[in-house]
Biopython code that builds the backbone (N, CA, C, O; Angstrom):
import numpy as np
from Bio.PDB.StructureBuilder import StructureBuilder

atoms = [
    (1, "MET", "N", (5.036, -0.265, 13.390)),
    (1, "MET", "CA", (3.915, -0.777, 12.642)),
    (1, "MET", "C", (2.922, 0.355, 12.415)),
    (1, "MET", "O", (2.690, 1.176, 13.302)),
    (2, "ALA", "N", (2.344, 0.392, 11.231)),
    (2, "ALA", "CA", (1.397, 1.448, 10.889)),
    (2, "ALA", "C", (0.081, 1.232, 11.620)),
    (2, "ALA", "O", (-0.305, 0.107, 11.938)),
    (3, "ASN", "N", (-0.587, 2.331, 11.872)),
    (3, "ASN", "CA", (-1.905, 2.241, 12.508)),
    (3, "ASN", "C", (-2.918, 1.719, 11.498)),
    (3, "ASN", "O", (-2.915, 2.118, 10.333)),
    (4, "LEU", "N", (-3.762, 0.846, 11.950)),
    (4, "LEU", "CA", (-4.802, 0.286, 11.101)),
    (4, "LEU", "C", (-6.120, 0.942, 11.463)),
    (4, "LEU", "O", (-6.567, 0.887, 12.608)),
    (5, "ALA", "N", (-6.726, 1.557, 10.480)),
    (5, "ALA", "CA", (-8.038, 2.168, 10.692)),
    (5, "ALA", "C", (-9.042, 1.414, 9.830)),
    (5, "ALA", "O", (-8.884, 1.313, 8.613)),
    (6, "LEU", "N", (-10.060, 0.895, 10.470)),
    (6, "LEU", "CA", (-11.039, 0.088, 9.764)),
    (6, "LEU", "C", (-12.426, 0.451, 10.250)),
    (6, "LEU", "O", (-12.664, 0.599, 11.449)),
    (7, "THR", "N", (-13.331, 0.591, 9.307)),
    (7, "THR", "CA", (-14.726, 0.810, 9.669)),
    (7, "THR", "C", (-15.586, -0.158, 8.869)),
    (7, "THR", "O", (-15.259, -0.482, 7.727)),
    (8, "PRO", "N", (-16.669, -0.618, 9.455)),
    (8, "PRO", "CA", (-17.561, -1.509, 8.713)),
    (8, "PRO", "C", (-18.085, -0.855, 7.433)),
    (8, "PRO", "O", (-18.280, -1.527, 6.420)),
    (9, "GLY", "N", (-18.308, 0.444, 7.486)),
    (9, "GLY", "CA", (-18.789, 1.151, 6.296)),
    (9, "GLY", "C", (-17.801, 1.085, 5.147)),
    (9, "GLY", "O", (-18.194, 0.958, 3.987)),
    (10, "HIS", "N", (-16.516, 1.170, 5.471)),
    (10, "HIS", "CA", (-15.487, 1.095, 4.433)),
    (10, "HIS", "C", (-15.480, -0.290, 3.786)),
    (10, "HIS", "O", (-15.354, -0.413, 2.568)),
    (11, "LEU", "N", (-15.615, -1.322, 4.604)),
    (11, "LEU", "CA", (-15.668, -2.684, 4.060)),
    (11, "LEU", "C", (-16.894, -2.854, 3.165)),
    (11, "LEU", "O", (-16.822, -3.504, 2.122)),
    (12, "ASP", "N", (-18.007, -2.273, 3.574)),
    (12, "ASP", "CA", (-19.224, -2.350, 2.768)),
    (12, "ASP", "C", (-19.041, -1.605, 1.450)),
    (12, "ASP", "O", (-19.510, -2.057, 0.405)),
    (13, "ASN", "N", (-18.363, -0.471, 1.501)),
    (13, "ASN", "CA", (-18.068, 0.300, 0.295)),
    (13, "ASN", "C", (-17.204, -0.519, -0.664)),
    (13, "ASN", "O", (-17.466, -0.555, -1.867)),
    (14, "LEU", "N", (-16.181, -1.173, -0.132)),
    (14, "LEU", "CA", (-15.320, -2.015, -0.967)),
    (14, "LEU", "C", (-16.101, -3.178, -1.566)),
    (14, "LEU", "O", (-15.880, -3.546, -2.720)),
    (15, "ALA", "N", (-17.005, -3.753, -0.795)),
    (15, "ALA", "CA", (-17.837, -4.855, -1.302)),
    (15, "ALA", "C", (-18.711, -4.366, -2.456)),
    (15, "ALA", "O", (-18.891, -5.071, -3.448)),
    (16, "GLY", "N", (-19.243, -3.175, -2.321)),
    (16, "GLY", "CA", (-20.054, -2.595, -3.396)),
    (16, "GLY", "C", (-19.256, -2.406, -4.673)),
    (16, "GLY", "O", (-19.764, -2.634, -5.771)),
    (17, "LYS", "N", (-18.004, -1.990, -4.527)),
    (17, "LYS", "CA", (-17.141, -1.834, -5.704)),
    (17, "LYS", "C", (-16.900, -3.180, -6.381)),
    (17, "LYS", "O", (-16.854, -3.263, -7.608)),
    (18, "GLN", "N", (-16.748, -4.223, -5.586)),
    (18, "GLN", "CA", (-16.557, -5.562, -6.160)),
    (18, "GLN", "C", (-17.835, -6.044, -6.851)),
    (18, "GLN", "O", (-17.770, -6.718, -7.880)),
    (19, "ASP", "N", (-18.983, -5.703, -6.292)),
    (19, "ASP", "CA", (-20.254, -6.040, -6.951)),
    (19, "ASP", "C", (-20.332, -5.375, -8.322)),
    (19, "ASP", "O", (-20.705, -6.009, -9.309)),
    (20, "ARG", "N", (-19.976, -4.094, -8.373)),
    (20, "ARG", "CA", (-20.000, -3.375, -9.648)),
    (20, "ARG", "C", (-18.981, -3.954, -10.622)),
    (20, "ARG", "O", (-19.246, -4.046, -11.820)),
    (21, "ALA", "N", (-17.816, -4.345, -10.111)),
    (21, "ALA", "CA", (-16.807, -4.963, -10.977)),
    (21, "ALA", "C", (-17.331, -6.270, -11.563)),
    (21, "ALA", "O", (-17.094, -6.567, -12.734)),
    (22, "ALA", "N", (-18.034, -7.041, -10.761)),
    (22, "ALA", "CA", (-18.606, -8.304, -11.245)),
    (22, "ALA", "C", (-19.631, -8.039, -12.346)),
    (22, "ALA", "O", (-19.660, -8.740, -13.357)),
    (23, "GLU", "N", (-20.469, -7.022, -12.143)),
    (23, "GLU", "CA", (-21.474, -6.679, -13.155)),
    (23, "GLU", "C", (-20.816, -6.209, -14.445)),
    (23, "GLU", "O", (-21.208, -6.625, -15.535)),
    (24, "MET", "N", (-19.820, -5.346, -14.321)),
    (24, "MET", "CA", (-19.151, -4.813, -15.506)),
    (24, "MET", "C", (-18.393, -5.904, -16.255)),
    (24, "MET", "O", (-18.326, -5.881, -17.484)),
    (25, "THR", "N", (-17.829, -6.848, -15.531)),
    (25, "THR", "CA", (-17.114, -7.949, -16.162)),
    (25, "THR", "C", (-18.084, -8.824, -16.943)),
    (25, "THR", "O", (-17.771, -9.279, -18.044)),
    (26, "ALA", "N", (-19.250, -9.055, -16.377)),
    (26, "ALA", "CA", (-20.265, -9.846, -17.078)),
    (26, "ALA", "C", (-20.694, -9.142, -18.366)),
    (26, "ALA", "O", (-20.901, -9.790, -19.392)),
    (27, "GLU", "N", (-20.825, -7.820, -18.310)),
    (27, "GLU", "CA", (-21.172, -7.055, -19.511)),
    (27, "GLU", "C", (-20.043, -7.107, -20.537)),
    (27, "GLU", "O", (-20.298, -7.239, -21.734)),
    (28, "ALA", "N", (-18.810, -7.005, -20.077)),
    (28, "ALA", "CA", (-17.665, -7.027, -20.988)),
    (28, "ALA", "C", (-17.547, -8.362, -21.709)),
    (28, "ALA", "O", (-17.041, -8.426, -22.830)),
    (29, "ALA", "N", (-18.007, -9.416, -21.074)),
    (29, "ALA", "CA", (-17.925, -10.745, -21.684)),
    (29, "ALA", "C", (-18.724, -10.815, -22.977)),
    (29, "ALA", "O", (-18.411, -11.608, -23.864)),
    (30, "THR", "N", (-19.742, -9.995, -23.081)),
    (30, "THR", "CA", (-20.602, -10.039, -24.265)),
    (30, "THR", "C", (-20.218, -9.009, -25.321)),
    (30, "THR", "O", (-20.882, -8.917, -26.354)),
    (31, "ALA", "N", (-19.168, -8.239, -25.089)),
    (31, "ALA", "CA", (-18.790, -7.164, -26.008)),
    (31, "ALA", "C", (-18.470, -7.669, -27.415)),
    (31, "ALA", "O", (-18.741, -6.978, -28.397)),
    (32, "ALA", "N", (-17.906, -8.848, -27.516)),
    (32, "ALA", "CA", (-17.515, -9.376, -28.830)),
    (32, "ALA", "C", (-18.496, -10.419, -29.356)),
    (32, "ALA", "O", (-18.223, -11.083, -30.357)),
    (33, "ASN", "N", (-19.630, -10.562, -28.688)),
    (33, "ASN", "CA", (-20.610, -11.556, -29.140)),
    (33, "ASN", "C", (-21.049, -11.280, -30.577)),
    (33, "ASN", "O", (-21.286, -10.134, -30.957)),
    (34, "GLY", "N", (-21.150, -12.319, -31.343)),
    (34, "GLY", "CA", (-21.646, -12.197, -32.707)),
    (34, "GLY", "C", (-20.585, -11.954, -33.754)),
    (34, "GLY", "O", (-20.856, -12.113, -34.944)),
    (35, "ILE", "N", (-19.390, -11.575, -33.354)),
    (35, "ILE", "CA", (-18.340, -11.309, -34.342)),
    (35, "ILE", "C", (-17.993, -12.566, -35.144)),
    (35, "ILE", "O", (-17.919, -12.499, -36.371)),
    (36, "PRO", "N", (-17.780, -13.705, -34.491)),
    (36, "PRO", "CA", (-17.467, -14.904, -35.291)),
    (36, "PRO", "C", (-18.557, -15.237, -36.314)),
    (36, "PRO", "O", (-18.251, -15.587, -37.454)),
    (37, "THR", "N", (-19.800, -15.130, -35.918)),
    (37, "THR", "CA", (-20.898, -15.418, -36.846)),
    (37, "THR", "C", (-20.909, -14.417, -37.991)),
    (37, "THR", "O", (-21.100, -14.790, -39.149)),
    (38, "ALA", "N", (-20.703, -13.148, -37.667)),
    (38, "ALA", "CA", (-20.684, -12.113, -38.700)),
    (38, "ALA", "C", (-19.560, -12.358, -39.701)),
    (38, "ALA", "O", (-19.742, -12.155, -40.902)),
    (39, "VAL", "N", (-18.407, -12.790, -39.215)),
    (39, "VAL", "CA", (-17.280, -13.060, -40.121)),
    (39, "VAL", "C", (-17.592, -14.261, -41.011)),
    (39, "VAL", "O", (-17.278, -14.249, -42.201)),
    (40, "TRP", "N", (-18.209, -15.296, -40.441)),
    (40, "TRP", "CA", (-18.604, -16.451, -41.260)),
    (40, "TRP", "C", (-19.555, -16.007, -42.367)),
    (40, "TRP", "O", (-19.412, -16.420, -43.518)),
    (41, "VAL", "N", (-20.523, -15.168, -42.019)),
    (41, "VAL", "CA", (-21.530, -14.736, -42.988)),
    (41, "VAL", "C", (-20.919, -13.840, -44.056)),
    (41, "VAL", "O", (-21.206, -14.002, -45.242)),
    (42, "THR", "N", (-20.074, -12.892, -43.641)),
    (42, "THR", "CA", (-19.540, -11.917, -44.601)),
    (42, "THR", "C", (-18.342, -12.419, -45.389)),
    (42, "THR", "O", (-18.129, -11.982, -46.520)),
    (43, "HIS", "N", (-17.547, -13.333, -44.816)),
    (43, "HIS", "CA", (-16.328, -13.773, -45.492)),
    (43, "HIS", "C", (-16.394, -15.212, -45.991)),
    (43, "HIS", "O", (-15.656, -15.600, -46.896)),
    (44, "GLY", "N", (-17.270, -15.986, -45.401)),
    (44, "GLY", "CA", (-17.461, -17.357, -45.864)),
    (44, "GLY", "C", (-16.308, -18.279, -45.545)),
    (44, "GLY", "O", (-15.518, -18.041, -44.631)),
    (45, "VAL", "N", (-16.235, -19.338, -46.326)),
    (45, "VAL", "CA", (-15.280, -20.418, -46.091)),
    (45, "VAL", "C", (-13.836, -19.980, -46.333)),
    (45, "VAL", "O", (-12.908, -20.567, -45.777)),
    (46, "ILE", "N", (-13.648, -18.975, -47.140)),
    (46, "ILE", "CA", (-12.287, -18.546, -47.490)),
    (46, "ILE", "C", (-11.478, -18.159, -46.254)),
    (46, "ILE", "O", (-10.253, -18.277, -46.245)),
    (47, "SER", "N", (-12.161, -17.700, -45.222)),
    (47, "SER", "CA", (-11.453, -17.296, -44.001)),
    (47, "SER", "C", (-11.742, -18.260, -42.850)),
    (47, "SER", "O", (-11.820, -17.849, -41.692)),
    (48, "SER", "N", (-11.900, -19.530, -43.173)),
    (48, "SER", "CA", (-12.281, -20.505, -42.146)),
    (48, "SER", "C", (-11.260, -20.606, -41.016)),
    (48, "SER", "O", (-11.644, -20.763, -39.857)),
    (49, "SER", "N", (-9.973, -20.520, -41.330)),
    (49, "SER", "CA", (-8.957, -20.585, -40.264)),
    (49, "SER", "C", (-9.137, -19.441, -39.272)),
    (49, "SER", "O", (-9.105, -19.644, -38.059)),
    (50, "SER", "N", (-9.324, -18.252, -39.801)),
    (50, "SER", "CA", (-9.547, -17.089, -38.929)),
    (50, "SER", "C", (-10.863, -17.222, -38.183)),
    (50, "SER", "O", (-10.951, -16.902, -36.997)),
    (51, "ASN", "N", (-11.879, -17.695, -38.879)),
    (51, "ASN", "CA", (-13.196, -17.839, -38.252)),
    (51, "ASN", "C", (-13.138, -18.793, -37.065)),
    (51, "ASN", "O", (-13.733, -18.523, -36.021)),
    (52, "ILE", "N", (-12.432, -19.895, -37.216)),
    (52, "ILE", "CA", (-12.290, -20.864, -36.122)),
    (52, "ILE", "C", (-11.597, -20.209, -34.934)),
    (52, "ILE", "O", (-11.998, -20.409, -33.787)),
    (53, "ARG", "N", (-10.560, -19.431, -35.208)),
    (53, "ARG", "CA", (-9.836, -18.748, -34.129)),
    (53, "ARG", "C", (-10.722, -17.707, -33.444)),
    (53, "ARG", "O", (-10.633, -17.516, -32.231)),
    (54, "PHE", "N", (-11.579, -17.033, -34.226)),
    (54, "PHE", "CA", (-12.514, -16.073, -33.626)),
    (54, "PHE", "C", (-13.460, -16.772, -32.659)),
    (54, "PHE", "O", (-13.732, -16.266, -31.571)),
    (55, "VAL", "N", (-13.956, -17.930, -33.060)),
    (55, "VAL", "CA", (-14.857, -18.699, -32.196)),
    (55, "VAL", "C", (-14.131, -19.099, -30.915)),
    (55, "VAL", "O", (-14.685, -18.979, -29.822)),
    (56, "GLU", "N", (-12.887, -19.575, -31.048)),
    (56, "GLU", "CA", (-12.097, -19.966, -29.871)),
    (56, "GLU", "C", (-11.820, -18.765, -28.972)),
    (56, "GLU", "O", (-11.911, -18.862, -27.748)),
    (57, "ALA", "N", (-11.482, -17.632, -29.586)),
    (57, "ALA", "CA", (-11.186, -16.425, -28.805)),
    (57, "ALA", "C", (-12.426, -15.945, -28.051)),
    (57, "ALA", "O", (-12.331, -15.512, -26.903)),
    (58, "GLU", "N", (-13.589, -16.024, -28.703)),
    (58, "GLU", "CA", (-14.826, -15.607, -28.036)),
    (58, "GLU", "C", (-15.125, -16.510, -26.838)),
    (58, "GLU", "O", (-15.547, -16.029, -25.786)),
    (59, "ALA", "N", (-14.909, -17.804, -26.996)),
    (59, "ALA", "CA", (-15.137, -18.745, -25.887)),
    (59, "ALA", "C", (-14.157, -18.475, -24.747)),
    (59, "ALA", "O", (-14.542, -18.500, -23.578)),
    (60, "ALA", "N", (-12.893, -18.217, -25.084)),
    (60, "ALA", "CA", (-11.885, -17.924, -24.056)),
    (60, "ALA", "C", (-12.224, -16.624, -23.329)),
    (60, "ALA", "O", (-12.060, -16.521, -22.114)),
    (61, "ARG", "N", (-12.693, -15.647, -24.077)),
    (61, "ARG", "CA", (-13.080, -14.365, -23.472)),
    (61, "ARG", "C", (-14.235, -14.562, -22.498)),
    (61, "ARG", "O", (-14.217, -14.026, -21.390)),
    (62, "ARG", "N", (-15.240, -15.334, -22.912)),
    (62, "ARG", "CA", (-16.382, -15.604, -22.033)),
    (62, "ARG", "C", (-15.936, -16.311, -20.758)),
    (62, "ARG", "O", (-16.382, -15.972, -19.662)),
    (63, "MET", "N", (-15.046, -17.304, -20.910)),
    (63, "MET", "CA", (-14.579, -18.062, -19.749)),
    (63, "MET", "C", (-13.782, -17.166, -18.797)),
    (63, "MET", "O", (-13.968, -17.224, -17.581)),
    (64, "ALA", "N", (-12.899, -16.342, -19.353)),
    (64, "ALA", "CA", (-12.096, -15.441, -18.520)),
    (64, "ALA", "C", (-12.992, -14.440, -17.788)),
    (64, "ALA", "O", (-12.797, -14.174, -16.602)),
    (65, "ALA", "N", (-13.962, -13.895, -18.493)),
    (65, "ALA", "CA", (-14.868, -12.925, -17.871)),
    (65, "ALA", "C", (-15.694, -13.579, -16.770)),
    (65, "ALA", "O", (-15.918, -12.975, -15.721)),
    (66, "GLU", "N", (-16.146, -14.800, -16.998)),
    (66, "GLU", "CA", (-16.927, -15.501, -15.973)),
    (66, "GLU", "C", (-16.073, -15.772, -14.739)),
    (66, "GLU", "O", (-16.543, -15.629, -13.611)),
    (67, "ASN", "N", (-14.813, -16.164, -14.955)),
    (67, "ASN", "CA", (-13.916, -16.391, -13.817)),
    (67, "ASN", "C", (-13.680, -15.104, -13.036)),
    (67, "ASN", "O", (-13.678, -15.113, -11.805)),
    (68, "MET", "N", (-13.482, -14.001, -13.749)),
    (68, "MET", "CA", (-13.279, -12.712, -13.085)),
    (68, "MET", "C", (-14.538, -12.293, -12.324)),
    (68, "MET", "O", (-14.447, -11.758, -11.220)),
    (69, "ARG", "N", (-15.713, -12.536, -12.914)),
    (69, "ARG", "CA", (-16.967, -12.198, -12.248)),
    (69, "ARG", "C", (-17.113, -12.984, -10.950)),
    (69, "ARG", "O", (-17.521, -12.440, -9.924)),
    (70, "LYS", "N", (-16.773, -14.271, -11.008)),
    (70, "LYS", "CA", (-16.869, -15.117, -9.809)),
    (70, "LYS", "C", (-15.927, -14.628, -8.709)),
    (70, "LYS", "O", (-16.306, -14.582, -7.539)),
    (71, "VAL", "N", (-14.704, -14.266, -9.086)),
    (71, "VAL", "CA", (-13.726, -13.795, -8.099)),
    (71, "VAL", "C", (-14.210, -12.495, -7.450)),
    (71, "VAL", "O", (-14.128, -12.341, -6.231)),
    (72, "ALA", "N", (-14.709, -11.569, -8.257)),
    (72, "ALA", "CA", (-15.190, -10.296, -7.711)),
    (72, "ALA", "C", (-16.393, -10.514, -6.791)),
    (72, "ALA", "O", (-16.479, -9.907, -5.724)),
    (73, "ALA", "N", (-17.315, -11.375, -7.203)),
    (73, "ALA", "CA", (-18.490, -11.656, -6.368)),
    (73, "ALA", "C", (-18.077, -12.342, -5.068)),
    (73, "ALA", "O", (-18.627, -12.050, -4.006)),
    (74, "ASP", "N", (-17.115, -13.248, -5.153)),
    (74, "ASP", "CA", (-16.620, -13.943, -3.958)),
    (74, "ASP", "C", (-15.943, -12.960, -3.002)),
    (74, "ASP", "O", (-16.148, -13.024, -1.790)),
    (75, "LEU", "N", (-15.138, -12.055, -3.551)),
    (75, "LEU", "CA", (-14.473, -11.057, -2.711)),
    (75, "LEU", "C", (-15.501, -10.141, -2.046)),
    (75, "LEU", "O", (-15.347, -9.784, -0.878)),
    (76, "ALA", "N", (-16.540, -9.761, -2.775)),
    (76, "ALA", "CA", (-17.593, -8.922, -2.191)),
    (76, "ALA", "C", (-18.246, -9.636, -1.010)),
    (76, "ALA", "O", (-18.489, -9.028, 0.033)),
    (77, "ALA", "N", (-18.526, -10.915, -1.176)),
    (77, "ALA", "CA", (-19.138, -11.687, -0.083)),
    (77, "ALA", "C", (-18.197, -11.774, 1.114)),
    (77, "ALA", "O", (-18.637, -11.655, 2.257)),
    (78, "LYS", "N", (-16.909, -11.981, 0.860)),
    (78, "LYS", "CA", (-15.935, -12.069, 1.953)),
    (78, "LYS", "C", (-15.793, -10.730, 2.679)),
    (78, "LYS", "O", (-15.651, -10.696, 3.902)),
    (79, "LEU", "N", (-15.831, -9.639, 1.933)),
    (79, "LEU", "CA", (-15.751, -8.318, 2.562)),
    (79, "LEU", "C", (-16.969, -8.069, 3.455)),
    (79, "LEU", "O", (-16.845, -7.482, 4.530)),
    (80, "ARG", "N", (-18.133, -8.511, 3.010)),
    (80, "ARG", "CA", (-19.337, -8.343, 3.838)),
    (80, "ARG", "C", (-19.264, -9.215, 5.090)),
    (80, "ARG", "O", (-19.691, -8.798, 6.167)),
    (81, "THR", "N", (-18.725, -10.413, 4.949)),
    (81, "THR", "CA", (-18.538, -11.281, 6.117)),
    (81, "THR", "C", (-17.560, -10.639, 7.090)),
    (81, "THR", "O", (-17.779, -10.660, 8.302)),
    (82, "ALA", "N", (-16.479, -10.067, 6.561)),
    (82, "ALA", "CA", (-15.494, -9.391, 7.412)),
    (82, "ALA", "C", (-16.140, -8.210, 8.133)),
    (82, "ALA", "O", (-15.869, -7.972, 9.310)),
    (83, "LYS", "N", (-16.990, -7.476, 7.428)),
    (83, "LYS", "CA", (-17.686, -6.335, 8.044)),
    (83, "LYS", "C", (-18.551, -6.801, 9.209)),
    (83, "LYS", "O", (-18.513, -6.220, 10.294)),
    (84, "GLU", "N", (-19.323, -7.847, 8.976)),
    (84, "GLU", "CA", (-20.208, -8.358, 10.029)),
    (84, "GLU", "C", (-19.406, -8.903, 11.209)),
    (84, "GLU", "O", (-19.765, -8.680, 12.365)),
    (85, "THR", "N", (-18.327, -9.612, 10.915)),
    (85, "THR", "CA", (-17.483, -10.169, 11.975)),
    (85, "THR", "C", (-16.834, -9.053, 12.779)),
    (85, "THR", "O", (-16.819, -9.096, 14.009)),
    (86, "TYR", "N", (-16.298, -8.056, 12.087)),
    (86, "TYR", "CA", (-15.653, -6.934, 12.760)),
    (86, "TYR", "C", (-16.642, -6.212, 13.674)),
    (86, "TYR", "O", (-16.333, -5.914, 14.827)),
    (87, "ALA", "N", (-17.828, -5.938, 13.149)),
    (87, "ALA", "CA", (-18.832, -5.227, 13.951)),
    (87, "ALA", "C", (-19.234, -6.051, 15.171)),
    (87, "ALA", "O", (-19.414, -5.506, 16.260)),
    (88, "SER", "N", (-19.372, -7.349, 14.993)),
    (88, "SER", "CA", (-19.758, -8.228, 16.100)),
    (88, "SER", "C", (-18.675, -8.270, 17.177)),
    (88, "SER", "O", (-18.970, -8.142, 18.365)),
    (89, "VAL", "N", (-17.430, -8.448, 16.760)),
    (89, "VAL", "CA", (-16.316, -8.500, 17.713)),
    (89, "VAL", "C", (-16.154, -7.155, 18.403)),
    (89, "VAL", "O", (-15.927, -7.096, 19.612)),
    (90, "ASP", "N", (-16.267, -6.079, 17.642)),
    (90, "ASP", "CA", (-16.132, -4.744, 18.220)),
    (90, "ASP", "C", (-17.203, -4.510, 19.287)),
    (90, "ASP", "O", (-16.918, -3.965, 20.353)),
    (91, "GLU", "N", (-18.426, -4.921, 18.992)),
    (91, "GLU", "CA", (-19.517, -4.754, 19.960)),
    (91, "GLU", "C", (-19.281, -5.602, 21.207)),
    (91, "GLU", "O", (-19.491, -5.135, 22.327)),
    (92, "GLU", "N", (-18.851, -6.832, 21.018)),
    (92, "GLU", "CA", (-18.595, -7.720, 22.159)),
    (92, "GLU", "C", (-17.467, -7.185, 23.039)),
    (92, "GLU", "O", (-17.586, -7.174, 24.264)),
    (93, "LEU", "N", (-16.384, -6.745, 22.422)),
    (93, "LEU", "CA", (-15.268, -6.202, 23.202)),
    (93, "LEU", "C", (-15.661, -4.911, 23.910)),
    (93, "LEU", "O", (-15.211, -4.645, 25.025)),
    (94, "SER", "N", (-16.488, -4.123, 23.270)),
    (94, "SER", "CA", (-16.966, -2.896, 23.905)),
    (94, "SER", "C", (-17.767, -3.219, 25.165)),
    (94, "SER", "O", (-17.613, -2.557, 26.192)),
    (95, "ARG", "N", (-18.619, -4.234, 25.081)),
    (95, "ARG", "CA", (-19.392, -4.642, 26.269)),
    (95, "ARG", "C", (-18.458, -5.147, 27.367)),
    (95, "ARG", "O", (-18.669, -4.852, 28.543)),
    (96, "ASN", "N", (-17.429, -5.905, 26.991)),
    (96, "ASN", "CA", (-16.470, -6.402, 27.988)),
    (96, "ASN", "C", (-15.745, -5.257, 28.684)),
    (96, "ASN", "O", (-15.553, -5.287, 29.899)),
    (97, "ILE", "N", (-15.349, -4.265, 27.927)),
    (97, "ILE", "CA", (-14.668, -3.108, 28.523)),
    (97, "ILE", "C", (-15.623, -2.354, 29.439)),
    (97, "ILE", "O", (-15.244, -1.919, 30.526)),
    (98, "ASP", "N", (-16.869, -2.205, 28.987)),
    (98, "ASP", "CA", (-17.865, -1.519, 29.825)),
    (98, "ASP", "C", (-18.059, -2.239, 31.159)),
    (98, "ASP", "O", (-18.256, -1.584, 32.183)),
    (99, "LYS", "N", (-18.007, -3.555, 31.168)),
    (99, "LYS", "CA", (-18.160, -4.326, 32.406)),
    (99, "LYS", "C", (-16.989, -4.091, 33.354)),
    (99, "LYS", "O", (-17.142, -4.189, 34.572)),
    (100, "GLN", "N", (-15.826, -3.783, 32.797)),
    (100, "GLN", "CA", (-14.629, -3.609, 33.615)),
    (100, "GLN", "C", (-14.516, -2.197, 34.189)),
    (100, "GLN", "O", (-13.725, -1.959, 35.102)),
    (101, "MET", "N", (-15.288, -1.279, 33.667)),
    (101, "MET", "CA", (-15.219, 0.102, 34.135)),
    (101, "MET", "C", (-15.845, 0.208, 35.524)),
    (101, "MET", "O", (-16.890, -0.381, 35.801)),
    (102, "ILE", "N", (-15.190, 0.959, 36.373)),
    (102, "ILE", "CA", (-15.689, 1.175, 37.735)),
    (102, "ILE", "C", (-16.532, 2.442, 37.726)),
    (102, "ILE", "O", (-16.085, 3.499, 37.280)),
    (103, "SER", "N", (-17.740, 2.321, 38.219)),
    (103, "SER", "CA", (-18.639, 3.484, 38.269)),
    (103, "SER", "C", (-18.176, 4.438, 39.356)),
    (103, "SER", "O", (-17.623, 4.002, 40.365)),
    (104, "ARG", "N", (-18.390, 5.713, 39.168)),
    (104, "ARG", "CA", (-18.024, 6.715, 40.179)),
    (104, "ARG", "C", (-19.179, 7.033, 41.043)),
    (104, "ARG", "O", (-19.063, 7.856, 41.951)),
]
sb = StructureBuilder()
sb.init_structure("model")
sb.init_model(0)
sb.init_chain("A")
sb.init_seg("    ")
for serial, (resi, resn, name, xyz) in enumerate(atoms, 1):
    if name == "N":
        sb.init_residue(resn, " ", resi, " ")
    sb.init_atom(name, np.array(xyz, "f"), 0.0, 1.0, " ", f" {name:<3s}", serial, name[0])
structure = sb.get_structure()
């Protein structure tokens, strides 16, 4: 079995990356905002089939981005919980080992 090396700082770093991913996903959700309206204005009724699909695609994009943002934010929270739990358990076990040590 491979050695597992874990530090609370590393978990915090990973949580920060997930926070940034959540922010970037939220920004990406708005990248296509306004395109359906612009197509309606510039092309009119003649392209109504395409315009309807643009509106649907924009809604699907927003929904997908929101779901991705939620997952990234949830993972960041879980990583922070893992960091706190790891640090707490590590501290408790360290105290237990210290109690078992025989003084010279």
